[in-house]
C-alpha positions as CSV (number, residue, x, y, z in Angstrom):
1,M,3.9,105.1,-6.1
2,S,0.1,105.3,-6.3
3,A,-2.2,104.8,-3.3
4,P,-3.5,101.5,-4.8
5,S,0.1,100.4,-5.2
6,R,1.0,101.3,-1.7
7,R,-2.0,99.3,-0.4
8,L,-1.0,96.3,-2.5
9,A,2.6,96.6,-1.2
10,A,1.2,96.7,2.4
11,L,-0.9,93.7,1.7
12,R,2.1,91.8,0.4
13,G,4.1,92.8,3.4
14,S,1.4,91.8,5.9
15,A,0.8,88.5,4.1
16,G,4.3,87.6,4.7
17,H,4.0,88.2,8.4
18,T,0.9,86.2,9.3
19,G,0.2,82.6,10.1
20,L,3.9,81.6,10.1
21,T,5.5,79.9,13.0
22,T,8.6,78.0,13.0
23,R,7.8,76.7,16.5
24,R,5.4,74.3,14.7
25,G,8.2,73.0,12.5
26,L,7.5,74.9,9.4
27,A,10.4,75.1,6.9
28,A,12.8,78.0,6.8
29,V,11.3,79.2,3.5
30,A,8.0,79.7,5.3
31,A,9.4,81.4,8.3
32,L,11.8,83.7,6.6
33,P,9.2,86.2,5.3
34,L,8.9,87.2,9.0
35,L,12.4,88.7,8.6
36,I,11.6,90.7,5.5
37,G,10.8,93.8,7.5
38,A,13.7,96.1,6.9
39,L,11.4,98.9,7.9
40,A,12.8,98.3,11.3
41,S,16.4,98.2,10.4
42,C,16.0,100.7,7.7
43,G,12.6,102.2,7.2
44,Y,11.8,105.8,7.6
45,G,11.0,108.1,4.7
46,S,9.3,108.4,1.4
47,E,7.7,105.8,-0.9
48,A,9.9,104.2,-3.6
49,T,10.7,107.0,-6.0
50,A,13.2,107.7,-8.7
51,D,15.6,110.5,-7.7
52,K,17.1,113.2,-10.0
53,K,20.2,112.2,-11.9
54,V,23.7,113.7,-11.6
55,A,25.4,113.9,-14.9
56,A,27.7,111.1,-15.8
57,Q,31.1,112.3,-17.0
58,G,34.1,110.4,-18.3
59,E,34.7,106.9,-19.5
60,K,31.8,104.5,-19.3
61,L,32.3,101.2,-17.4
62,S,30.9,97.8,-18.6
63,A,27.3,98.9,-17.9
64,G,25.6,102.1,-19.2
65,E,23.9,102.6,-15.9
66,V,23.7,101.1,-12.4
67,R,20.4,101.2,-10.4
68,L,21.0,101.8,-6.7
69,G,18.4,101.5,-3.9
70,Y,18.5,102.8,-0.4
71,F,16.3,104.2,2.4
72,P,15.8,107.9,3.4
73,N,17.1,107.1,6.9
74,L,20.1,108.1,8.9
75,T,21.4,104.5,9.1
76,H,21.7,104.8,5.3
77,A,23.6,108.1,5.6
78,T,26.5,106.6,3.5
79,A,24.0,106.3,0.6
80,L,22.4,109.7,1.3
81,V,25.8,111.6,1.5
82,G,27.4,109.6,-1.4
83,D,24.4,110.5,-3.6
84,Q,24.1,114.1,-2.4
85,E,27.8,114.9,-2.8
86,G,28.1,113.0,-6.1
87,L,30.8,110.7,-4.7
88,F,29.2,107.5,-6.3
89,Q,28.8,109.2,-9.6
90,K,32.4,110.4,-9.6
91,E,33.7,106.8,-9.3
92,L,31.3,105.6,-11.9
93,G,32.5,108.1,-14.5
94,G,30.4,107.7,-17.7
95,T,28.2,105.0,-16.2
96,Q,25.0,106.7,-15.0
97,L,23.9,106.3,-11.4
98,K,20.1,105.9,-11.1
99,V,18.7,106.0,-7.6
100,S,15.4,104.7,-6.1
101,T,14.4,105.0,-2.5
102,F,12.3,102.5,-0.5
103,N,10.5,102.5,2.8
104,A,10.6,98.8,3.5
105,G,12.8,95.7,2.9
106,P,10.2,93.7,1.1
107,S,9.9,96.2,-1.7
108,E,13.7,96.6,-2.1
109,I,14.2,92.8,-2.2
110,E,11.4,92.5,-4.7
111,A,13.0,95.2,-6.8
112,L,16.4,93.4,-6.7
113,N,14.7,90.1,-7.6
114,A,12.8,91.7,-10.5
115,G,15.9,93.4,-11.8
116,S,14.6,96.9,-11.1
117,I,17.7,97.7,-9.0
118,D,21.2,96.2,-9.1
119,I,22.7,97.2,-5.8
120,G,21.1,98.2,-2.5
121,F,21.7,99.4,1.0
122,I,19.6,97.3,3.3
123,G,19.4,95.8,6.8
124,P,20.5,92.4,8.1
125,S,17.1,90.8,8.4
126,P,16.0,91.3,4.7
127,S,19.6,90.4,3.7
128,I,19.2,87.0,5.4
129,N,15.7,86.6,4.1
130,G,16.5,87.4,0.5
131,Y,19.5,85.1,0.5
132,V,17.9,82.0,2.2
133,K,14.5,82.3,0.6
134,S,16.1,82.1,-2.8
135,K,18.3,79.3,-1.7
136,G,21.4,81.5,-2.1
137,S,20.7,82.4,-5.7
138,N,19.7,86.1,-5.8
139,L,22.1,88.3,-3.8
140,R,25.4,88.7,-2.1
141,I,26.4,91.0,0.7
142,V,29.4,92.8,-0.7
143,G,30.0,95.4,2.0
144,G,28.9,97.2,5.2
145,A,27.8,100.7,5.7
146,A,26.8,101.4,9.2
147,S,26.7,100.0,12.8
148,G,24.5,101.0,15.7
149,G,21.8,103.7,15.8
150,V,19.2,101.6,17.7
151,K,17.9,102.5,21.2
152,L,15.3,101.5,23.8
153,V,13.5,104.7,24.6
154,V,10.8,104.8,27.3
155,N,8.3,107.0,29.2
156,P,10.4,108.1,32.2
157,A,7.2,108.4,34.3
158,K,6.4,104.7,33.9
159,I,9.8,103.2,33.4
160,K,12.9,104.2,35.4
161,T,15.0,101.0,35.3
162,L,15.4,98.1,32.9
163,D,13.4,95.9,35.3
164,D,10.5,98.3,35.0
165,V,10.1,97.3,31.3
166,K,8.4,94.1,32.5
167,G,4.7,94.4,32.2
168,K,4.8,97.4,29.9
169,R,4.0,98.0,26.2
170,I,7.0,98.3,24.0
171,A,6.9,99.1,20.3
172,T,9.1,97.5,17.7
173,P,8.8,98.4,14.0
174,Q,7.6,95.1,12.5
175,L,7.0,91.4,13.4
176,G,10.3,89.5,13.0
177,N,12.4,92.4,11.8
178,T,15.8,93.3,13.1
179,Q,14.7,95.4,16.1
180,D,11.8,93.0,17.0
181,V,14.2,90.1,17.1
182,A,16.7,92.1,19.2
183,F,14.0,93.1,21.7
184,L,12.7,89.5,22.0
185,H,16.2,88.2,22.5
186,W,16.9,90.8,25.2
187,A,13.7,90.0,27.0
188,A,14.5,86.3,26.9
189,E,17.9,86.9,28.4
190,R,16.2,88.7,31.3
191,G,14.1,85.5,31.8
192,W,10.8,87.0,30.5
193,K,8.5,84.9,28.4
194,V,6.9,86.5,25.3
195,D,4.9,84.7,22.5
196,P,6.8,85.8,19.4
197,Q,3.8,85.8,17.2
198,S,1.2,87.7,19.3
199,G,3.8,89.7,21.3
200,K,1.9,88.9,24.5
201,G,3.7,87.9,27.7
202,D,5.7,89.3,30.5
203,V,6.2,92.4,28.3
204,S,3.8,93.3,25.5
205,V,5.5,93.8,22.1
206,V,3.4,96.2,20.0
207,R,4.5,96.1,16.4
208,T,4.1,99.7,15.1
209,D,5.3,101.4,11.9
210,N,8.2,103.8,12.7
211,K,6.3,106.6,11.1
212,V,3.5,106.4,13.6
213,T,5.4,105.3,16.7
214,P,5.8,108.9,17.9
215,D,2.1,109.4,17.8
216,A,1.5,106.1,19.6
217,Y,3.9,107.2,22.3
218,K,2.2,110.6,22.6
219,S,-1.3,108.9,22.9
220,G,0.0,106.5,25.6
221,S,-0.6,103.5,23.4
222,V,2.9,102.4,24.1
223,D,5.2,103.0,27.0
224,G,8.4,102.9,25.0
225,A,10.0,101.6,21.9
226,W,13.1,99.6,20.6
227,V,13.7,101.5,17.4
228,P,16.3,102.8,15.0
229,E,17.3,106.4,14.4
230,P,15.8,108.9,13.8
231,T,12.7,107.4,15.4
232,A,14.4,107.1,18.8
233,S,15.4,110.7,18.9
234,K,12.0,111.8,17.6
235,L,10.5,110.1,20.7
236,V,13.0,111.9,22.9
237,T,11.6,115.2,21.6
238,E,8.2,114.0,22.8
239,G,9.6,113.5,26.3
240,A,10.9,109.9,26.2
241,K,14.2,108.9,27.7
242,V,16.9,106.7,26.3
243,L,17.1,103.7,28.6
244,L,19.5,101.5,26.6
245,D,21.6,101.8,23.5
246,E,21.7,98.4,21.7
247,S,25.3,98.8,20.8
248,T,26.2,98.3,24.4
249,L,25.0,94.7,24.1
250,W,27.5,93.8,21.4
251,P,31.2,93.1,21.6
252,G,33.1,96.3,20.9
253,D,29.8,98.1,20.8
254,K,29.4,97.2,17.1
255,F,26.7,95.4,15.2
256,V,25.6,95.6,11.5
257,I,22.6,97.8,10.8
258,T,23.1,98.4,7.1
259,N,24.6,96.1,4.5
260,I,25.4,96.6,0.8
261,I,23.9,93.9,-1.3
262,V,24.1,93.2,-5.1
263,S,22.3,91.0,-7.6
264,Q,24.5,88.0,-8.2
265,T,23.8,88.4,-11.9
266,F,25.0,92.0,-11.9
267,L,28.0,91.2,-9.8
268,K,29.0,88.5,-12.3
269,E,28.4,90.6,-15.4
270,H,29.7,94.0,-14.2
271,P,32.3,93.5,-11.4
272,D,33.9,96.8,-12.4
273,V,30.7,98.7,-11.7
274,V,30.3,97.0,-8.4
275,E,33.8,97.9,-7.5
276,A,33.1,101.6,-8.5
277,V,30.1,101.7,-6.2
278,L,32.0,100.1,-3.3
279,R,34.9,102.6,-3.9
280,G,32.3,105.4,-3.7
281,S,31.0,103.9,-0.5
282,V,34.4,103.6,1.1
283,R,35.4,107.1,0.1
284,T,32.0,108.4,1.3
285,N,32.5,106.8,4.7
286,A,36.0,108.2,4.9
287,W,34.6,111.7,4.1
288,I,31.8,111.3,6.7
289,N,34.1,110.3,9.4
290,A,36.5,113.2,8.6
291,H,33.8,115.8,8.3
292,Q,31.0,114.9,10.7
293,E,29.2,118.2,10.7
294,K,29.3,118.7,7.0
295,A,28.2,115.1,6.5
296,K,25.3,115.5,8.9
297,A,24.2,118.6,7.0
298,S,24.6,116.8,3.7
299,A,22.5,113.8,4.8
300,N,19.8,116.1,6.1
301,E,19.8,118.0,2.8
302,K,19.2,114.8,0.9
303,L,16.5,113.8,3.3
304,K,14.7,117.1,2.6
305,A,15.0,116.6,-1.1
306,L,13.6,113.1,-0.9
307,S,10.8,113.7,1.7
308,G,10.2,117.4,1.5
309,K,11.1,117.9,5.1
310,A,14.5,117.9,6.9
311,L,15.0,116.6,10.4
312,G,15.0,119.2,13.1
313,D,18.4,120.1,14.6
314,Q,17.4,118.6,18.0
315,V,16.6,115.2,16.4
316,I,19.5,114.9,14.0
317,D,22.0,116.2,16.6
318,A,20.9,113.5,19.1
319,A,20.7,110.7,16.5
320,W,23.9,111.1,14.6
321,P,26.5,110.3,17.2
322,S,25.0,106.8,17.9
323,I,25.7,105.7,14.3
324,R,29.1,104.4,13.2
325,F,29.9,104.5,9.5
326,T,32.0,101.5,8.6
327,D,33.0,99.5,5.5
328,D,33.2,96.3,7.6
329,P,30.0,94.3,7.3
330,L,30.6,92.9,10.8
331,A,29.8,89.5,9.5
332,S,29.9,87.7,12.8
333,T,27.0,89.9,14.1
334,L,24.9,88.9,11.1
335,Q,25.2,85.3,12.1
336,A,24.4,86.3,15.7
337,Q,21.3,88.1,14.6
338,A,20.1,85.1,12.7
339,D,20.8,83.0,15.8
340,H,18.7,85.4,17.9
341,A,15.8,85.0,15.5
342,V,16.1,81.2,15.8
343,G,16.1,81.5,19.6
344,A,13.1,83.8,19.5
345,G,11.1,81.2,17.6
346,L,10.8,83.2,14.5
347,L,13.2,81.4,12.2
348,K,14.4,77.9,11.5
349,K,18.2,77.8,11.6
350,P,19.4,79.1,8.2
351,D,22.5,78.1,6.2
352,L,24.2,81.5,5.5
353,K,27.3,80.0,3.9
354,G,28.0,82.0,0.7
355,I,26.0,85.1,1.7
356,Y,29.1,87.2,1.5
357,D,31.5,88.0,-1.4
358,L,33.9,90.5,0.1
359,R,36.5,90.1,-2.6
360,P,35.5,93.3,-4.5
361,L,35.5,95.3,-1.3
362,N,38.8,94.0,-0.1
363,K,40.3,94.9,-3.5
364,V,39.1,98.4,-3.1
365,L,40.3,98.6,0.5
366,K,43.8,97.3,-0.5
367,A,44.0,100.1,-3.1
368,E,43.1,102.6,-0.5
369,G,45.9,101.3,1.8
370,R,43.3,99.8,4.2
371,P,43.2,96.3,5.8
372,A,40.9,93.6,4.5
373,V,37.6,92.8,6.3
374,A,36.5,89.3,7.2
375,D,33.4,87.3,6.3
376,A,33.3,85.1,9.5
377,G,33.4,81.9,7.4
378,L,30.2,82.9,5.5
379,G,31.9,83.8,2.2
380,T,31.7,82.3,-1.3
381,P,33.8,79.3,-1.9
């Protein structure tokens, strides 16, 4: 992507995050762009870029190619490893896998809407936004990929207990994104008042790109951050301390951090291809969970190929254990995250009925001798 294109993308992103407040009764369609920021739930890596192809071999499915999008980020390790090890391509046979990587949710949702990609790995906030803003017409969540991998890390010289967070400056990746909503919800539960738009209040919320958060921490501009991996572990290498793992706030220590979404048109026209990608994802997760060290190395190798630089051992070794790789999209936690955004004043209550179509995934799971997963009442009729 050229520098002018990146500036245009940035302007589009910021335009969606300014002057919108559901507290004044704006419609959901106006408020939802606040949730586009998958940079928080997913963003850390290179600009959108086409990756090298692995040769397609065998019988072609109903489409000649499938275009897959994901983020060069550890919470997208299912995609990283499945791509690196050729596990997606193996299931696709003669149908060619074409991969693009993205840094932020808005660009991936735009790519899906424009038909530039067919299937994507993406976080819960842009999944909600993409579905509701289009009035349920452009995507379906067809599977899960990961849970967890989000932490509150702080300067131990300034913050020793959770109560000490009050009055401090805490970074979140983007206004209204997954981690921003989570932090605002957590602060509200502690009785602290924060204006969701400005971030000012009993604690100051400083919206900061994940890529620059470590520098902001080193300079003293922020006292801590509520961020995903590997940003959290990067901060730890700068002297920060993990004060809270977000997973401990959820039932069973599980909450969705990465979904698999698909264009509704592509799902309707090429269900066999969608099933093949899901089968690749399911088998990749099984391989990751059975070969943690090899999978960690594979993910890091792919990150190096995409960004030109692998994560240091200290960072990836600290980050990896906090991420759970699961095929279950943990649908009830998606609804809870939407409810948290409503409570924070960033979103008018959305109707998520129909956002899931887990029939292809459950067909794959059944064939693998695995139990079905639930859509929490949010599935297609």
